[in-house]
N, C-alpha and C positions, 0 to 999 in steps of 0.2 A: 315384572323383566318380561322383552322382545326376549327372542326364538332368535338365533342368526341362524340359519342353516351350512352347513359347510364352517365354520370359523368355530377355529379350537376357545372349550369352555371357555380357557383365561383370556382370552381375547374377548368375549362377546361377554362379561367382565367385566371389564374395563370399556365396551361398549355403550355398556346401562347406564353405568357412572357419568360417564363423559351424556348421559340423556339423548344420545343416538338411537332415532324409530324407527327409520329406513337405510338404508345402504345403495349411494350414488350407482349410476349403468356402471362406471367402470369397479368399482366392488366386488356387485355380484356379478357379473360377466368371466372376472379372475377365478372365478371359486366354481367355479363351475369341477362337476366330480373329474371328467376328461385331462382337467389344466393342472390335475393336482403335481404332477413331477416335471413337467415339458416348462420347457426354456420355452420366454412370452417373449412377444416384441408387439409392444400397448403404444395406440396411437389414441389421446385423449389430452380437449385441452385444458386449460391453464381452470385450476380450482375444482375440477372434477373426482375430489379426495385420493388422488393417486399415490398418493405415504401410506397413507391405511391403507391399501386398494392394496400396493406389493407385503407394506406387514402383513397384514391378513394372509398370502398366499405363499409367504419364508415360512408362516407360523410350525405345520404340518413338515416341514421338511428338518427344519432345525431344532424343537422339539424330538419327531422320530416317536409319537405316543406316548410319552413322556406330559405329565404334566408342568411343574417345571425345570430348569438349567443347572446340570453339573459342573464341577465346577472342572473348565480345560486350559490348557497351559498355553494353546493358539485359538486366534476365532474361528470362528462358523460360519460367519457370514459377514461381508464387504459393502458399504453400500457407498456410493461415485456422487458428487453430486458437482456443479460447475464453478460457487459461487462457496464463497467460506459466514454469509446469509445462510443459505441453504441451505451447505450443508448442517448450519450448529439447526437448523428449524427442522428438519429431517431423524435430529438426532431424539430436540424434545418432544415427536412428535413420536419414535416408536418409544421412550421411555414410557409415558403413563399408555402406551400400548399395550407392551410385555413387562408394566408393572407388575401383573399377580405372578409369573412367571422366574423371574429373580435374576432377568440376565442383569451382565456389564455389560457396560459401555464405555468408548470410546472413542471420539474426535479426531482428527488428524487435521488442521488447515494451518494456511500461510500463518501468521502474524501472530502464534501464538510461540509457547516455547518450549524446542523437539523433545529439553530434553526433562520436561514435564513428562509429557506426551507420551515418550519410552517407559517412560516409571510403571504408565499404567497401563502401559499392554506386557509390562512383565511381568507383569501384577495376574496375566489373566481375562481376558474379555471376551463374549461370547457374538456382538457387534463393534464392528469398527466404520468410522463413516468420515470424511472425508472430500480433498477437494487430492483434481488426479495430483500436479505437483509435488504436497506435499508427500501423500499417499506410495508415490514414487522412491519418496527418499526413505523415505521408512525401508521399504524391501530392499531398495538398493547397499542401505548398512544396518539390516537383516536383521534390523528395535520388529521388524513383522512380520513375522512366520507366516504365508497362506500354505504351508502344508496340507494344514488341517478342515477346507476352506470345506464350502457343503454349495455358496452360492452370493452372487455378485448380482448387483442394481448399479441398470446407467438411467439417475435419474435429471430426466429432462437432458439428452446423449442428443438428442439437436443443435443444443443449445453450445456445451462441451466442444462440439464440434468445426460450431462457427470462434467461439474464441481462444484456437488453436490450439485442442490439446488431444491433438491425433494419434501420435507420439505417444503419449507419458496409457494414454489409453489400451491403445495397442499392446504396452509395457506389464499394466500392471494384466491385462489378463492374459496374456504371454507366461508371467507367472505366477498363476496357480492350479491346480488340476484340470486333469480333464474331463473328469468324470462329473463340477460342478453342473449348478444349476443359476444359466445366466437370463437375466431380465433385462429388455431394456424397454422405459417409458419417453416418449416424447410427443411436443404436442401434434407433430408431421415430418413423414416417414417420407424425408429426402434421399437422393440415386446415395449417400453416402452413406448415411444412415442400414441400408439396407446391404448395405457386399458391405458393411462390420458385423450384423447380423446373418448374413452366411459363413460369414468365414472365422464367430465366433461363437456361433449357436447348434444346438445340434437340434434336426426337426421343429425348427422354430415354429411355433404356431401366433398366427398376426390380430388379435383381439383389437375393435375398432367398436366404437362404443355408437349407438346410434344420436346421442347427444354431441358428436362431433361435427353434423352434419347445418347442423345453428350453433354458431358459434356464440357466447355469452348472449345467453337468454336472460338472463336477471344482474344486466346492466343495462342499464339509458343511458343512452349516446345522446350529447347534444354538444350543438357546434359554433358557439357565442362569437358578430361579426364586428368586431372593433378596430379602434384606428389605432395605426402603430404605434402611438406615444401614451396609449391607455393601457394598455396588453395588461402590468403590474394591478394600476386601479379596478381596473376591471375582475382579475384574480379576488381584492379586497370583498369587493361584492358579491361574487359566488360565495367565498369562505363565508359573508355574512347572510347569506339570500338558506345558506341548507343552512351553520350550526349544523352540522356532523361531529357527532363524535370523536371520529378522528378521522381526516381527512388528510392527502400527500397529494406532494407536486410536483411535476417533473421537468426539470433543468436538460439544458442537454450542453451545461459545460459545468465545472465545478467553482467560476468565479463567478457564475448566474447565481448560482447557489448560496453565494456566498451575500452577494448586494443585496439579492431577496430575502435570506435570513433576518440578515442587517436589516432592512426595514419593516420586518414581517413583528419583529420586538418591539420597533419603536413603533405598531397601533399599537399591541398589547394586543399582541397574536402570540401563545403561547407553543412557539416554535422549537423543535429539533432541526437536524445540518445532517444529513448522511451524504456523501461522497470519497470516491476513490484515494483523494490523501486524507483524512479519518484512520487511526491508527484501528484495529484491532479491537480494540477496550472500547475505542468514542460510539463506536458504531453500534456495539454492543448496548452503550448505556442506549444509544439516542432509542435502540427498540427498545427498548425494559421502560424508559419512559412512556413511548409513545401506546401500550400495553396496559400500565401502570395509568394511565387519564393526569400522568402531570405533566402531559403534552399531546394540542391537539391539531398540531399539525408538523408532518416531517415533508421538507424543501429536500430532494432525492436527486444525483442524477441516474441513470438508465440502470446501475448498478444494480441498485433496492429493486429492480421492475423482477428479478430474479430468481422466480420462486418462493419472492416475501409472498411471509400470512401475516395478517394481520387482525385477531377478529373483529375487533368495532370498527374497522375499516368501509365506510359509508364512501366513499366522495374522492377522487382523482380526481385532477386537475392539469394541461398538458398546458404548461406557459410555451414552451419550445415544441413545436410541435412535431413529430416523430417522423422519422427517416421512412420509415416504408410500413406493408400493412402487417409485419410478427411484430414491429414490435408496436405499436397501435396494441394489436393484440395481449401482449406481455404483461404493459403495462397497467391496461385497464383493468384484466387479470389480475390484478393484486385486489379486488371489489368488488361482492357479488360472487364469493366463495359456498361452494356446498350449499344451496337454497340458498345463503342469503341476501337480497337486493341491492343491489351499490346505482353511485351512478358517473359517468365518466363526460369531464365536461374538455370542450376543447377551446381554447382563446386560439380565434382565427382575424390577424389583418385582412383587408381585405386585398391583399397583393396575396395571397397565398389562398383564397378559393378554392381557389381550379384542382393547385395541389391538392388539400386537404380533399377535396370530393372523389378525384381519386385513390385518392386511403381510404376513402370508403365503400368503396366501390371497390378495390382489391381484396375489404378483407368482409366483401358483405353482406357490410352492414348500415343497414337503415340513419341515418341519423337525423336529427329532429333544429333545425335552423333555427337561430333564434338574436336576443339584441341581449349584453350583459342584462342582470337588475339594474333596476332602475332604485334612485332614494323613497321615494315614496314606497317602492314596490318593499322595498328591506324592510322601511317601517310599517306595512301596514304588517306583512312577515312577523314582526317582534312583534304585536300588539295581539297578534293570531296566540303565540307560542306561549303571552304572557298570561293571555287567559284560561290558559291552558296547563295552563301550571301545576302541579299536585300543590301546593307549599299552597294554593289558595282555595281548596277539598278538604283542608285536611284540620281535623277539630283538633279546637282550642284545648293544647293542655292543660293542668289544673293549676303549674310551678309557673303559667305564662302569664294567668290569669288575673294576675295582679296590674301587673304593671302593661297590660293590653287594658283595665281599667284603669288606670294611671293615665295615659298618652289624652284614652278619649276623652276623661272627663279636662284637662287643656284642651285640644284642640278640634274641630269641625274631622267628621268623615272624611269630607275632601277636600280640608289638608294634611291626613292619613293619608289619602288614598293616592296625593298628586305626590306625597314625598318617593312613595313605597316603585314610583311611578320610575321620579331619578333614581335613584337608588338600582333600579334594575337594569338602567338600561346605563348607568355610571361607566360602569365593569364595562361595555360594549364600543365595538371600536364606530368613528363613522364611519357611515358608504360615502364616498367622493361620485363624484359630478361628470357623467363623461359628456364625451361629445356626442353628437346625433348625426354623424358622417356615413350613416350606412347607406350601401348599394339599398336598391330595389328588391329583394326577392325573388328568386329566377330557377324555372320547374333545374329538374335531372337535367345534365347537361346530356349525360346518357341514355338515354329516349328523345330517339332520332324516330319516332311515328308518324311526327303533325309537319316532319318534311318528304313527306310523300307528297306527289303534285305542290311541289312547288314552284314559284318559275323560274327561269332561268334568270343568272345572272343581271342579264343585258337585258334582262325584262323589268326590273326592278323599279328601277327612279333609281331618280335620285336618294341616298340616305338621308333622310334629319338627324338622326340621333347615329349613338353610339360614339367608335372609337375619332372617324372622323367627321364629329362634328365641327359643323364648320361655329368661327370664333362669333364670340356679343356682341353687339352696338356698342363702343366705349363713347357715343355722344352725350357728353354729359357728362364724362366717368368721376369716380371719385376718387381726391387723392390722397396718398396716405405718407407720411411722414415715418423716417423709422432711423435711431438711435444709432447707424451705423452709416461706416464710411468708405472712406479709400484708406484713411492712419489706421482704418479698424479691419486691411484687408476684404475688405467687402464688396463683390465680384455677384455678379449677375442670378452664376452659376452655379451658387450656391444660395443664392436669398432665395430661392424658387421654387428649391423643394421645400424648405423650411418655411414658405407660406401657403405650402398646398397641406403640408404634413400639419400645422399651426392653425390656417381660413377657412379648411374644406371651400377650399376652390383648385381651384384645376385650372392648364394652360388657354384653357380658352375665354377665361373669366381675369384672368390677367395681360393689360394693356405695355404702358412702356413702364419703367425703370431709371430713372437717372441717379448716379451714384456720382457726388459728393464727399471732399472733405474728410466731412465729421456730423454726415448724415445725406440719406437717401428716400426719394421719391418715388412709391408703388403707387400708377393708378389699375382701380378696379373700378368694372361695369357697372355699374348706374343698381344695376338689377339686381348684383351681389353684395356690394358696400353693409347694408344693416345687419346677413348671415356675417357676413366676414368678420365685423365690430363685436357681434353677439358673443361668437363663438373664442373669439381674444380674452373678453372680460372686459371690466371696469376700468379694469385696472390697467388697460392692456401691456401687461410687458408678456414676453413672451420666453421663445428658449435662450440662454442668457444672455440676460437678463435687457433686454433689445426691447425699446419701448415705444411703440406704437400709440402713434396719434393722426385724430383724423384732420385735414384742410382747410378749409374754406377756400371753392376755386380753385383754378391751376395754378402751384407755385409756379412764381419766378425764379433769373439767375438767384443762387441765394452769392451773397455778397461776403468770399472768405479770400485768402491766398488759395492762388493759383498750387496745382498739384508740379512737388519739386520733378523735376527731371528726374530719370535716371544717371545715377555716376558714372560715368565713362569710366571705363574699364584702367586703368593703368599699368600699361608696360612696362617689363623691365629695362633699365633707365632714363625714364622720365623723372625723378624724383632729385635727378642729378641741376643744380644751380645754375649750370647754362646751358645753354641752347647751340648746339652741335648746326644749327643748318646755319652760322651766322660767325663760329670761330675763324672762320680762315683759316690761312698760312701759320702750323700751329708752331712753336718758336722752337728752337733746339735744344735741349738745355745738359748743357756740359758735362756738367760736375753731377748727371745724374750716373750711377751704380746700380748694375744688374747682384740682385740676389745671390741668384745659379750662377755666374761668373767665377770660380773661386781665384778667375788673373787680373781677376780688378780688383785689388786688396786698398786697403790704407796706405801702404811702407809703396807702393807702384805710381808713379805721373801720369796721368793723360795722355800726354802729349807722346810718351814716348810708344802710341799705341793709338794712332789717326783715323781714323772715324771708325773705330771699331764698334762703336752704338749705332755704328748709321752704315754699316754699307750694306744692311740686311734690303735688299730691293721687297715687296708690298707682296709681288706675283712675280715666278719663276716658268720658267716653262722646266719640264720633264728631260734630263740628257743621263747620260752619264759621266763619268768620272774623268773620261777620254777628252772631253767636250771642253776640256772648261779651257776660261778662254786669260793671253797672258793679265789685260789689265780686272785690278778692280771695278766691281760693281758700281752705284752712282747712288750718293745716300734715300735713304730712306726719301726722305722732301721731297725730293730729287725726281722716282719712281714713275714714271708716267703707267697711271689707274688703270688706261685697256690692257684686255688681257689679250688684246690682238700685237702680235707676231714677227714681223717679215722674216722670210726662212734664210736670211743673213744677216739673222743678229746674232749675236754671240753667244752665248749661255749663258744665265747667271746662275751662280749658287742653290742650293738650296738647304733646308734643313737634314734633311737624309746624306746628304752624296757624306760619304768617307774622306774626312778631310789625313792631310798626310799628317803624324802626330807622330813624334820625336817619345825617347819611354820619356825623357823626362817629363815632357804633357801625361804622360798618364799615371807618375808621380803625385802629379801634383793636382789632382784628381779632379781635372779638364772635362765637363760633360757641357758644357756649350756647342751645338754640332758645328756649327760656322771657325773654316779655322783664322788663327790670328800671325799675320807674317808681323813677325820681330825685324825693324832694318837698320838697330843699332844695337850690339851687343853690352850683355845685365852684369851692371858690376860684379853680381858673385859668382857668372856661368865662371866655369873653371876649363881651361881644354880641354883639350882626349887626347892620350897617346898618341892614338896612332888616328891612322886617315886621317891627319887635322886639316882644315877646308875643302874634306871631301861630304856633304852627303850622302846620306846610308838611304835617299831613296829620290819622288822629283821631291823641288824645292817649294816650301809653302807661300809662294813668293808669287815673281811672275816668270814665265817660264818665255823663250824665244822659239820653239817650235812646240811639232806634237812633239806629246809625252812620248820617250823611248821602253819604257818599263812597267811592268803591270801594276799596279797600284796593291800598295799593301793588305793584305784582308780582304773580304767583305764585306759589305754595311750592313749592318745587327751584327756583328761576330764578333770574336772576343777584345774586338779593341772598339766596336762602336761607339761614338762618342756623347751617344745620345742620352738625357739624361735618364738614370732608376736603370744604366749599364752594369754589368762587374764591375772588382773593387782594378782602379787602374792599378796597381802595382802585377794584377794578375799577366801582365803584359810583355812584362821579361823573359817569359817561356814561350809569346809567340813564337814562329815561324823565321820572321826578322830579325829576333835574336840577337846578339850583341855586336852583329856583323852591321853593323846596321845604324852605329849610335855614331855622331856629328861632335864636329868643334863644338858650338852653339845650343847643341840642346842643353847643355843644363846635367846631365847625369850624372850623380856622383860614383868616382872610381870603388868605393867603397860595398863588399857584396853583403847582401841582404837574404836572406833562409824565407823562400816566400813560407807562407802558413800554409799549416796540414789538413 
């Protein structure tokens, strides 16, 4: 049994049970005698054993010299983690560490039943582990009593601040007793963490481990350059090459996780998914499948990079490059934990190489640049694993001997060995053939020592290589036919990128492009044609089912129907059967009735109102009612189209001019703004008892001179005759009143009560 200095005996027994031989640097530093009751600000790298470290540091404070915990009504310690997975993981670590102490634990995380958590808290627990949001909910609902708290631990404090939990953390710390211990564990100590520690810690001691200076010394970093279209195939080859007990593949989005999970399942890999769209129960089952060995590959988003601990994780693959160096370290930190070795592989498209180099430079990591494993390398590695399999070296059991002898009696040793190899390889996914279009290896771009003494740019001469390389000679160029054309919306602007991607050619190796209706012709430089065809493959089928065929010589014009021009946009009114340009003068339609003129009815003869339909000209000048002329305007068909009028021209009536209306017109509901002259009496008109023959105002027809009085009403007022105005019966309450009644107004002498 190993003796651990400064560790509570019950916890030391648990460490020996887990076969701990030595402690990590951070675990040894927090057990210093002078830090027994002090607040700590610990910065340690991912996977350094921080959970066990603060568990051992809290034990003397919580037990207070006792060997086991006694029943309590309120929790003694509170551990806060940024994610649900990390909180549950911390709880599992502390459970086996405090197994001999009789401690009771409770988890308060989002996605779980809050009523169940409240019941567990009500029975009395010693240590509570949870996420900031759910812990705050329990405190506000008074289901979590903070009065007896002796210590608070903030695990991955920097991540909690980055995720926006600052207000929740401050609320939890303010609710805790001021005499408690506060321990903050963080991979880095930015300014926000320092301010938080200064505010809520008492004389905190900064603990920095020596291993912090060398990031992930147990992790091997490899960067594999691939073509963008070979990214998923390269991941398959990496998984097949390493054959790790468990591996995790990081994607940037949930859609990428779902797509890759489906593809890998179809290829025979035992895969589970882990993303934010899954419920907590689904996440727990996925992680448990990885721990039990039922699944070998976990495809996850960055949500799994926050403190996830899988003991058998040997391989981390970055399918999508991380956004920054901190994300790179957190992802890669899932392997190589607690002294174990691990490998972190980055799948780097050619266009992202510079960005990846900056990531390594910012993270102070030296990575090995290489190409993905080929089919031959994977096959050779499979053979080595087969020869090293313990199945070949184990002795034959007595129960197996009869059947073994039976097999050897009927088959030769070569046949038995071949069958064994076939069965061994049958359960494995076949490796993929990858494009060999990686650019040449380059030195570190940040090493600028070789630039000293370099001649000036104007003294270097002409540049022969690089981005500004001259185009190749296309004399004797090879032509290829693509099975897409104008009818498939083919254009050079999307044909060129496709050719770059699938044909391993650049813009200097592609000449003329001719697009026809049903096919396209592309010219390739003579020195690149063979490589282009070899890259495409023998079947000649590339993206979207496009078939590429090599042509003999220079193709002539394609005999096909010319392209149909774009249809001219039809304007409004172009679909009418007649042509306005040659219609001529429009004939009069005396039998036409106005839909909106109530005076035109079936019971009225149109001859009684001559010129009613054609009395309004096409264009009228603006004028006041005083400028009306005696004569009626010319018919619409004879009106001039020019807007220019002489100064002495008579004013034409406008649609907005207020006509002289009688109360009979108002009652009839005349909504036409054009006044109608009545030349003869109607049979249904009744004479008025007073003021016979004297009109109430200006006559509606001709005038012998200038009007002597003001018009009754204003345009737009109560007597407005335009459509949509007020109801006509309201006109009898106007200022003109009954005094303005005329004999030919046709007004009924019967009194009417206005509506209320």
